N, C-alpha and C positions, 0 to 999 in steps of 0.2 A: 504493499500499501503505499509505504514511505517512498519506494521506488518511483511509482507512478507519478507520485504528487512532483517529484524533483524533475521527470520528465515533461511535465506538463508547467511546471516553472519555466524550464529552459526554452520549453516551446514558446512560451509566451515571450519570454524575451528576444528569442530569435526572430519571430513574427513582429515584433515592434521595431527591431532593427531593422529590417526589411522594408516596412513601412517608414521610417525615418530616411532611409535610404532613397527609396521612389519619390518621397517627398522632396529630398533635396535635389533630386534630377531635373526640375522643373526650370530652376533658374539657371542650373548649369547648361542644360540642352540650349537655352533662350540665348546664354552668351555665345556658343560653340556656333550657332546658326549664322552669327553677324559674321563669320568667316570661312565657313564650310557649308557644301551644299546639302539640302535636306535627306535627299535619299541616299546619299554616300555615306552619312552619319548612321543612318538606320542600318544599311548595308553592312557597314563594317561593324557594328554593334552585334548583331545578329551571326553573321558567319563566324566572327573570332569568337562569339560566345558557344556556336557550336563545333567550333574545332577543338577548343579548351575541353567541354562536356564529353566531345569523344576520347579526347586522350586521357582523361582521368577514368570515365566510365565505358572503355574500349572493350569490355568483355561481354557487355550487354547489348553491343551492337548486332551479336550473332541472333539476338531474339526478332530482328525486323523481319515482317513479313507485310502480305498485302492490308492484312487490317489496319496495322501500325501506320504503314503510308498514305491508307484514303484517310484515316481518321485524324492522324497527327497532321496529315496535308490540308485538311479541312481546318483544322484549327489554325493552322499556320496563316491561313489565307486571313483567318479573322483579324489574327494577331497583327499582320502586316497593314491590313487597311486600317487597322484602330491606331496603331501608331503613325500611321502617314497622314490620317486626319487631323490625330493630335498634334503631330510637329508641324503641320501647314498650320494649323488653327494658333498655336503658339507664336508663330511670325507676327501674326496679326493682332495677338490680345496680350494681357500680363500674364505671368507664370500663376499669379494667385487664381484670377479667374479660371485658367487653363487647368488648374489642380482640382478646382470646386466644379466645375463643369464636367470634367472628366470623371468624377465621382457619381455622378448622375445615372451610371450603369447599374448601380446597385439596385435601383429604383426599377430599372427598365428590365431586369432580369426575370422577375415573375411574370412580367406580360408576354415577355418573348416564349416563356416555358408554356404558356396560354397558347399563344397561335402555333407553337411547333409541337405541342404533345398533349394541347387540349386540357392541362391542368389551371385551374382556375384560380387567379390570384385572390388572398384572403382581403378581410377588410383593412388591415395593417397595410396592405401592401398598396390599398387604392388610397388611402388617406394618404401615405406615403407620396403617390404618384401626384396627388394634387397640391400637396405641402410643396413638394419638387418644383412644380410648374412656377408656384409663386416666388418661389428662391430664384429660380431662372430668370424669371422676368426682372426682379430687383436687381439680379447680377449683370443682366446682359444688355437691357432697355435705355437706349440713350434719351435725351429730351425731348425726341421726336417720337419715341415709342417705338424705335427701329431696333432690332437686333443689330450689334455690330457684326461684321463679317468672320472675324476670328473666333470669335464667340459660338454663333451658327456652326464652323466646322469643327470646333472642339464639341460640339454637342453631337454630332455624327460620329465622332471617334468614340463618343459612349455606347451608342447603339452595336458597333463592332467588338467592342470589351465585353458587352453583354452577352452577345452570340457567343463569343471564347469562353465565357463562362459557362454557358449551358452546355455546350459541346464538349466542355473537360468534364462536367459533371454527367455526362452521358457516356462518354468514350473510354473515360479513367478507370472506372470500375474495376476492370479486369486486366488492367494494363499497368507496366511499369511505368512509372510517373517520369523518373528521369529519362527514360528513352522517347516517351511522348515529348517531352519538353525540348530534347536533341531535332528531332524531326519538326518539330514547331517552327523555331529558329532557324533552321536550315532552309523551310520553305520562304519564312518571311525575310530571310536574308537574299535567296536568289530573286524573289518578285522585287523587293528594292534594289538589288544591284542592277537589274533589267532596266528599272525605270531612270536609277541613277546613268546608266551609260547611253539611255536614248535622248535623256531629256535635259542633263546637267553637263556644265562643264567646269573641269577642274580648276580653282586659280593655281596660278603660277607656283606659289608656295602656302603651307600653310601654318602659320603661326605656333611657334612651341605651345602658348597657352592654350590653343584650340586642341592641339593634341592631347595634351594633360585631360582636358575637360572630355575628349571622345573616349580616351582610354578610361576613365571614372566612371562613364556611363555603359561601360563595355563589361568592366570587371566587376563593378558594385551593383549598377543601378538594373544591367541585364543578367549576370552569371551568378554573383553572390546571392542577390535579393530571390531571384526566383527559384535558386536553390534553397533558401532559408524557407519560403513560402513551402513548398515542396514536402520537405521535411518536418517544417513545425506542425503544418495542418493534420499530419498522422497522430500526433500525441495532443492534440486537444479539440474541443468540440466546435462544430461549426458555428455555434452562437459565440462563442468566445473568439473565434477568430474573425468573425464580422465586426465587432465592435472595434477590434484593434485594426483592422485594416480601414475602417470609417476615417481614422486618424492621419491616413494619408494626407487628406484635401488641406487637412489644419496645417499640417506640419510645411507642405507646398506654400500655403500662403503667409505661415511665418517667416519661411525662408525670402520668401519675394518680397516681403515689406524689410528685412532686415539687411540682404545682400542685392536684393534689387532696387530697394528704396522705391517701392510700388507704395502710392498714396491711397489709402481707402478713404471714401467717401462714407457717410453714414450709411447711405441706400446698399450699396454695395456689400459692406460689412454685414448690415440685417441681411441681406439675401444670402450670404456666406452661412450664416447662422440657420438661417431657414431650411438651405439645403443640406448643411449638416444634421439637422434635425429628421428630416425627411429620411435621407438615406440611415439613420441612425434607427428609426421607428421600421422602416422596412428590414433591416436586418436582424434586429432584435426582436421585434413583435412586442415590445416592452416586457417581455418574460421575466426580467427583474422584479419586477413590480409584484408578478404572480405569486413568486419566491418568498417576498417580504410578507404579502398577505397571507400565505400558506403557514408561516413561520409565525405571524403574531395570533392566527387561528389556533394553532398549537397551543401557544403561550398562556392562552384562555381558558383552554381544554384543563 
């Protein structure tokens, strides 16, 4: 029992570290995009992570079959599109907004499950969806009640992140998580690599600072964070994991304010809070309140 508690604590710490890393990547990627093309950065991240994971877990590669290829490939396509829209959106908006609008995928997942598998969302999902729409409006609408281009593109990325999570939940049940991750990264790297070759012109030289940022995004934002998530979620409940993962948007906004000097208006700040509440309600279904109520009922008895 003590061993299980120890693993659970370590898992929560590990997932929290992954969340902090992902939160930090919004500002770092924003800076890197000033001097390096979008698709090149994404392709470098995914293909390098694929190579490193393949070297570390090379014995698992023999397990690859057609099922792994098409299922991992489908998830990889969703991952590529999610990161493409997120990164393009980041060019035209602030890291803080990008972080919170990306987090809307948590609210979308139950409705995607309904569309694809016919599993109806519950009342908490519906409440969260309406709350999230209010938050998006506060964050994205300008004085003319028009959603900014970068915010709109970022919202599209949330759709593909949501699809990625739905397919992971469906396909990963009887699959090796590390091997599925390798295939996802490879497919995403190939797609973004082709786009880079077709549509981008590499600068004559890339600053050393940009290479530092790209290496950080690759080793930590991609390889380390995803590994921490895969390992950690095996030793903790999905509700505990979801609560920790909702903090990514908060960390992203904090990094943006401190390091990118993003100035938050009262309207945007309220919008951040509303989106966070929506994601929190959707992911936890306020289960902790039920536990508190059951405990108080026992005490009365």
